[in-house]
Short mmCIF file of the C-alpha atoms (twelve columns), coordinates in Angstrom:
data_MODEL
# 
_entry.id   MODEL 
# 
loop_
_atom_site.group_PDB 
_atom_site.id 
_atom_site.type_symbol 
_atom_site.label_atom_id 
_atom_site.label_alt_id 
_atom_site.label_comp_id 
_atom_site.label_asym_id 
_atom_site.label_seq_id 
_atom_site.Cartn_x 
_atom_site.Cartn_y 
_atom_site.Cartn_z 
_atom_site.pdbx_PDB_model_num 
ATOM 1   C CA . LYS A 1   24.565  12.665  69.650  1 
ATOM 2   C CA . MET A 2   22.644  15.662  68.090  1 
ATOM 3   C CA . MET A 3   20.045  14.762  64.883  1 
ATOM 4   C CA . ARG A 4   20.846  17.321  62.142  1 
ATOM 5   C CA . SER A 5   17.662  18.824  60.197  1 
ATOM 6   C CA . PHE A 6   17.558  20.239  56.358  1 
ATOM 7   C CA . THR A 7   17.313  23.600  56.140  1 
ATOM 8   C CA . LEU A 8   14.875  25.091  53.684  1 
ATOM 9   C CA . ILE A 9   17.357  25.709  50.794  1 
ATOM 10  C CA . GLU A 10  18.254  22.222  51.221  1 
ATOM 11  C CA . THR A 11  14.528  20.886  51.479  1 
ATOM 12  C CA . ILE A 12  13.783  23.325  48.157  1 
ATOM 13  C CA . MET A 13  17.312  21.815  46.447  1 
ATOM 14  C CA . ALA A 14  16.107  18.105  47.090  1 
ATOM 15  C CA . ILE A 15  12.642  18.359  45.785  1 
ATOM 16  C CA . ALA A 16  14.224  20.167  42.536  1 
ATOM 17  C CA . ILE A 17  16.676  17.102  42.020  1 
ATOM 18  C CA . PHE A 18  13.742  14.841  42.422  1 
ATOM 19  C CA . VAL A 19  11.627  16.968  40.135  1 
ATOM 20  C CA . LEU A 20  13.996  17.206  37.667  1 
ATOM 21  C CA . ALA A 21  14.984  13.342  37.584  1 
ATOM 22  C CA . MET A 22  11.244  12.011  37.936  1 
ATOM 23  C CA . GLY A 23  10.692  14.702  34.412  1 
ATOM 24  C CA . THR A 24  13.154  13.336  32.660  1 
ATOM 25  C CA . ILE A 25  12.318  9.620   33.544  1 
ATOM 26  C CA . THR A 26  9.260   10.679  32.708  1 
ATOM 27  C CA . GLY A 27  10.013  12.295  29.561  1 
ATOM 28  C CA . LEU A 28  11.894  8.687   28.362  1 
ATOM 29  C CA . ILE A 29  9.369   6.682   28.930  1 
ATOM 30  C CA . LEU A 30  7.115   8.563   26.628  1 
ATOM 31  C CA . MET A 31  9.594   8.718   23.921  1 
ATOM 32  C CA . GLY A 32  9.656   5.161   24.103  1 
ATOM 33  C CA . TYR A 33  5.974   4.578   23.845  1 
ATOM 34  C CA . LYS A 34  6.129   7.184   21.201  1 
ATOM 35  C CA . THR A 35  8.580   5.181   19.070  1 
ATOM 36  C CA . GLN A 36  7.191   1.964   19.934  1 
ATOM 37  C CA . SER A 37  3.805   3.378   18.780  1 
ATOM 38  C CA . TYR A 38  5.183   4.762   15.247  1 
ATOM 39  C CA . ALA A 39  7.279   1.071   14.925  1 
ATOM 40  C CA . TRP A 40  3.721   -0.633  14.947  1 
ATOM 41  C CA . GLN A 41  2.112   1.730   12.723  1 
ATOM 42  C CA . GLN A 42  5.050   1.366   10.279  1 
ATOM 43  C CA . SER A 43  4.371   -2.303  10.703  1 
ATOM 44  C CA . MET A 44  0.764   -2.816  10.004  1 
ATOM 45  C CA . ALA A 45  1.204   -0.450  6.977   1 
ATOM 46  C CA . ILE A 46  3.701   -2.295  5.888   1 
ATOM 47  C CA . ASN A 47  1.617   -5.360  6.501   1 
ATOM 48  C CA . GLU A 48  -1.627  -3.908  4.874   1 
ATOM 49  C CA . ALA A 49  0.132   -2.984  1.619   1 
ATOM 50  C CA . ARG A 50  2.337   -6.536  1.398   1 
ATOM 51  C CA . LYS A 51  -1.667  -8.494  1.620   1 
ATOM 52  C CA . GLY A 52  -2.795  -6.050  -0.623  1 
ATOM 53  C CA . VAL A 53  0.282   -6.567  -3.517  1 
ATOM 54  C CA . GLU A 54  -0.350  -10.686 -2.703  1 
ATOM 55  C CA . THR A 55  -3.939  -10.378 -3.523  1 
ATOM 56  C CA . MET A 56  -3.509  -8.293  -6.728  1 
ATOM 57  C CA . VAL A 57  -0.536  -10.220 -8.100  1 
ATOM 58  C CA . LYS A 58  -2.814  -13.138 -7.575  1 
ATOM 59  C CA . GLU A 59  -5.292  -11.563 -9.353  1 
ATOM 60  C CA . ILE A 60  -3.249  -10.051 -12.304 1 
ATOM 61  C CA . ARG A 61  -2.065  -13.570 -12.905 1 
ATOM 62  C CA . GLU A 62  -5.286  -14.708 -13.518 1 
ATOM 63  C CA . ALA A 63  -6.485  -12.141 -15.744 1 
ATOM 64  C CA . ARG A 64  -8.959  -12.670 -18.319 1 
ATOM 65  C CA . PRO A 65  -11.162 -10.858 -21.288 1 
ATOM 66  C CA . GLY A 66  -14.254 -9.582  -19.481 1 
ATOM 67  C CA . ASP A 67  -17.848 -11.155 -19.829 1 
ATOM 68  C CA . ASN A 68  -18.253 -8.344  -22.282 1 
ATOM 69  C CA . GLY A 69  -15.681 -9.278  -24.931 1 
ATOM 70  C CA . ALA A 70  -13.549 -6.876  -23.529 1 
ATOM 71  C CA . TYR A 71  -9.773  -7.399  -23.645 1 
ATOM 72  C CA . MET A 72  -7.931  -8.438  -20.274 1 
ATOM 73  C CA . ILE A 73  -6.340  -5.091  -19.389 1 
ATOM 74  C CA . GLU A 74  -8.680  -2.006  -20.502 1 
ATOM 75  C CA . LYS A 75  -5.840  0.445   -18.695 1 
ATOM 76  C CA . ALA A 76  -2.272  0.089   -17.638 1 
ATOM 77  C CA . ASP A 77  -1.098  3.292   -16.253 1 
ATOM 78  C CA . ASN A 78  1.764   4.118   -13.858 1 
ATOM 79  C CA . TYR A 79  -0.679  4.776   -10.895 1 
ATOM 80  C CA . GLU A 80  -4.185  2.858   -12.272 1 
ATOM 81  C CA . PHE A 81  -4.112  -0.604  -13.622 1 
ATOM 82  C CA . ILE A 82  -7.459  -1.907  -14.537 1 
ATOM 83  C CA . PHE A 83  -8.140  -5.352  -16.031 1 
ATOM 84  C CA . TYR A 84  -10.471 -8.468  -15.971 1 
ATOM 85  C CA . SER A 85  -10.823 -11.248 -13.796 1 
ATOM 86  C CA . ASP A 86  -12.517 -13.691 -11.990 1 
ATOM 87  C CA . ILE A 87  -11.570 -12.864 -8.417  1 
ATOM 88  C CA . ASP A 88  -14.221 -14.368 -6.566  1 
ATOM 89  C CA . LYS A 89  -14.755 -17.569 -8.379  1 
ATOM 90  C CA . ASP A 90  -18.231 -17.278 -9.257  1 
ATOM 91  C CA . VAL A 91  -17.685 -17.944 -12.781 1 
ATOM 92  C CA . SER A 92  -18.172 -14.122 -13.991 1 
ATOM 93  C CA . ILE A 93  -15.684 -12.070 -14.594 1 
ATOM 94  C CA . GLU A 94  -15.131 -8.507  -12.686 1 
ATOM 95  C CA . LYS A 95  -13.647 -5.595  -13.480 1 
ATOM 96  C CA . ILE A 96  -10.991 -4.822  -11.192 1 
ATOM 97  C CA . ARG A 97  -8.964  -1.498  -10.854 1 
ATOM 98  C CA . TYR A 98  -6.307  -0.504  -8.595  1 
ATOM 99  C CA . PHE A 99  -5.329  2.669   -8.269  1 
ATOM 100 C CA . LEU A 100 -3.318  5.011   -5.982  1 
ATOM 101 C CA . ASP A 101 -5.715  8.041   -4.928  1 
ATOM 102 C CA . GLY A 102 -3.472  10.537  -2.851  1 
ATOM 103 C CA . ASN A 103 -1.438  8.359   -0.221  1 
ATOM 104 C CA . ASN A 104 -4.301  5.564   -0.256  1 
ATOM 105 C CA . PHE A 105 -3.506  2.769   -2.626  1 
ATOM 106 C CA . LYS A 106 -7.466  1.302   -3.631  1 
ATOM 107 C CA . LYS A 107 -8.798  -1.315  -5.326  1 
ATOM 108 C CA . GLY A 108 -12.486 -0.727  -7.104  1 
ATOM 109 C CA . VAL A 109 -14.267 -3.900  -8.309  1 
ATOM 110 C CA . ILE A 110 -17.437 -3.743  -10.808 1 
ATOM 111 C CA . GLU A 111 -19.792 -6.891  -11.219 1 
ATOM 112 C CA . PRO A 112 -21.008 -7.595  -14.505 1 
ATOM 113 C CA . THR A 113 -24.750 -6.865  -15.378 1 
ATOM 114 C CA . GLY A 114 -27.298 -7.295  -18.134 1 
ATOM 115 C CA . TRP A 115 -27.540 -8.386  -21.258 1 
ATOM 116 C CA . PRO A 116 -25.609 -7.525  -23.478 1 
ATOM 117 C CA . THR A 117 -22.525 -7.579  -20.687 1 
ATOM 118 C CA . SER A 118 -22.043 -4.466  -19.021 1 
ATOM 119 C CA . TYR A 119 -19.782 -2.477  -16.100 1 
ATOM 120 C CA . PRO A 120 -21.483 0.288   -15.223 1 
ATOM 121 C CA . GLU A 121 -18.839 2.556   -12.934 1 
ATOM 122 C CA . ALA A 122 -21.615 3.799   -10.858 1 
ATOM 123 C CA . ASN A 123 -21.563 0.075   -9.808  1 
ATOM 124 C CA . GLU A 124 -17.842 -0.090  -7.939  1 
ATOM 125 C CA . LYS A 125 -17.272 -1.448  -4.853  1 
ATOM 126 C CA . ILE A 126 -13.711 0.918   -3.355  1 
ATOM 127 C CA . PHE A 127 -11.544 -0.530  -0.735  1 
ATOM 128 C CA . VAL A 128 -8.543  1.157   0.625   1 
ATOM 129 C CA . LEU A 129 -5.729  -1.429  1.144   1 
ATOM 130 C CA . THR A 130 -3.270  0.403   2.722   1 
ATOM 131 C CA . GLU A 131 -3.160  4.731   3.677   1 
ATOM 132 C CA . ASP A 132 0.589   5.448   3.586   1 
ATOM 133 C CA . VAL A 133 1.760   4.660   -0.045  1 
ATOM 134 C CA . ARG A 134 4.541   7.471   -0.512  1 
ATOM 135 C CA . ASN A 135 5.009   6.756   -4.224  1 
ATOM 136 C CA . LEU A 136 7.145   9.409   -6.409  1 
ATOM 137 C CA . PRO A 137 8.346   6.942   -9.174  1 
ATOM 138 C CA . PRO A 138 5.558   4.739   -10.693 1 
ATOM 139 C CA . ILE A 139 3.044   1.815   -9.104  1 
ATOM 140 C CA . PHE A 140 3.291   -0.167  -12.151 1 
ATOM 141 C CA . TYR A 141 5.877   -1.269  -14.653 1 
ATOM 142 C CA . TYR A 142 4.925   -3.002  -17.934 1 
ATOM 143 C CA . TYR A 143 7.449   -5.244  -20.247 1 
ATOM 144 C CA . ASN A 144 6.925   -7.283  -23.608 1 
ATOM 145 C CA . SER A 145 7.891   -10.836 -24.037 1 
ATOM 146 C CA . ASP A 146 11.264  -9.562  -24.474 1 
ATOM 147 C CA . GLY A 147 11.261  -8.362  -20.883 1 
ATOM 148 C CA . GLN A 148 11.815  -4.706  -22.415 1 
ATOM 149 C CA . GLU A 149 9.708   -1.753  -20.778 1 
ATOM 150 C CA . ILE A 150 6.827   -0.584  -22.078 1 
ATOM 151 C CA . THR A 151 6.669   2.911   -21.959 1 
ATOM 152 C CA . GLU A 152 4.108   4.028   -24.492 1 
ATOM 153 C CA . LEU A 153 0.757   4.271   -22.887 1 
ATOM 154 C CA . PRO A 154 -0.829  2.714   -25.934 1 
ATOM 155 C CA . ALA A 155 1.229   -0.281  -26.815 1 
ATOM 156 C CA . ARG A 156 1.101   -0.986  -22.401 1 
ATOM 157 C CA . SER A 157 -2.368  -2.532  -22.844 1 
ATOM 158 C CA . LYS A 158 -1.565  -4.815  -25.880 1 
ATOM 159 C CA . ASP A 159 2.015   -5.831  -25.363 1 
ATOM 160 C CA . THR A 160 2.345   -6.400  -21.558 1 
ATOM 161 C CA . LYS A 161 3.291   -9.486  -20.546 1 
ATOM 162 C CA . LEU A 162 5.129   -9.104  -17.380 1 
ATOM 163 C CA . MET A 163 4.584   -6.535  -15.043 1 
ATOM 164 C CA . LYS A 164 6.326   -5.099  -11.974 1 
ATOM 165 C CA . VAL A 165 4.496   -3.902  -8.872  1 
ATOM 166 C CA . ARG A 166 6.473   -1.175  -6.478  1 
ATOM 167 C CA . LEU A 167 4.613   0.112   -3.642  1 
ATOM 168 C CA . VAL A 168 6.680   2.880   -1.118  1 
ATOM 169 C CA . VAL A 169 5.237   2.604   2.346   1 
ATOM 170 C CA . ASN A 170 5.930   4.981   5.237   1 
ATOM 171 C CA . VAL A 171 3.473   6.141   8.087   1 
ATOM 172 C CA . ASN A 172 5.279   9.470   8.756   1 
ATOM 173 C CA . PRO A 173 8.246   10.437  5.833   1 
ATOM 174 C CA . ASN A 174 9.871   13.601  8.091   1 
ATOM 175 C CA . ARG A 175 11.110  10.491  11.024  1 
ATOM 176 C CA . PRO A 176 12.713  7.714   10.805  1 
ATOM 177 C CA . PRO A 177 12.737  4.767   9.606   1 
ATOM 178 C CA . GLN A 178 12.853  4.945   6.116   1 
ATOM 179 C CA . ASP A 179 10.818  4.651   3.229   1 
ATOM 180 C CA . PHE A 180 9.758   0.184   2.904   1 
ATOM 181 C CA . ILE A 181 9.593   -0.577  -0.796  1 
ATOM 182 C CA . LEU A 182 7.717   -3.563  -1.548  1 
ATOM 183 C CA . GLU A 183 8.060   -4.989  -4.769  1 
ATOM 184 C CA . SER A 184 6.443   -8.342  -6.810  1 
ATOM 185 C CA . SER A 185 6.420   -9.202  -10.257 1 
ATOM 186 C CA . VAL A 186 3.480   -10.565 -12.230 1 
ATOM 187 C CA . GLN A 187 3.486   -12.856 -15.426 1 
ATOM 188 C CA . ILE A 188 -0.148  -12.857 -16.810 1 
ATOM 189 C CA . ARG A 189 -1.280  -16.343 -17.496 1 
ATOM 190 C CA . ASN A 190 -3.528  -16.061 -20.091 1 
ATOM 191 C CA . LEU A 191 -2.154  -14.267 -22.504 1 
ATOM 192 C CA . LYS A 192 -0.510  -15.082 -25.703 1 
ATOM 193 C CA . THR A 193 3.090   -14.735 -26.402 1 
ATOM 194 C CA . ASN A 194 4.223   -13.920 -29.917 1 
# 
């Protein structure tokens, strides 16, 4: 029996098919890694936001007047909420600020100092809670004791009895999965109801 050998054209075609198959397999593997990496990043961003909202809700629930006699809610804006609470359980009341800075949802804390007590803004320590917030609608919603939403800014500080927090989280809004919406409601315990 005579052995048949490959011609040059057959060898080149076999190599081309092999290279094409390896390129396709490599592309699929890389696409799988990118998809997995993105899903992991999205999951981490959602987890960070969830932890931040849980902490914020606990702190807002325990809001109380500042050590300087300030009312417990200083500012009640759509993207910024400033209030007073004893977040570190050290008897002194801290001034807390939750706010959106670009796509970063942040928390600012000012410890009280001096006599008479003051809260110098220069002493604010700022922490990033999550970096992938994509809110176009407001983050904070404010409601009175009847459950009606308060839309006027001056009335929010004095009439708010219940708040809703709504964060929209997405690592990359240009690709799926879509936005993850994280919502929570909190009633401020130390407010006197009318």
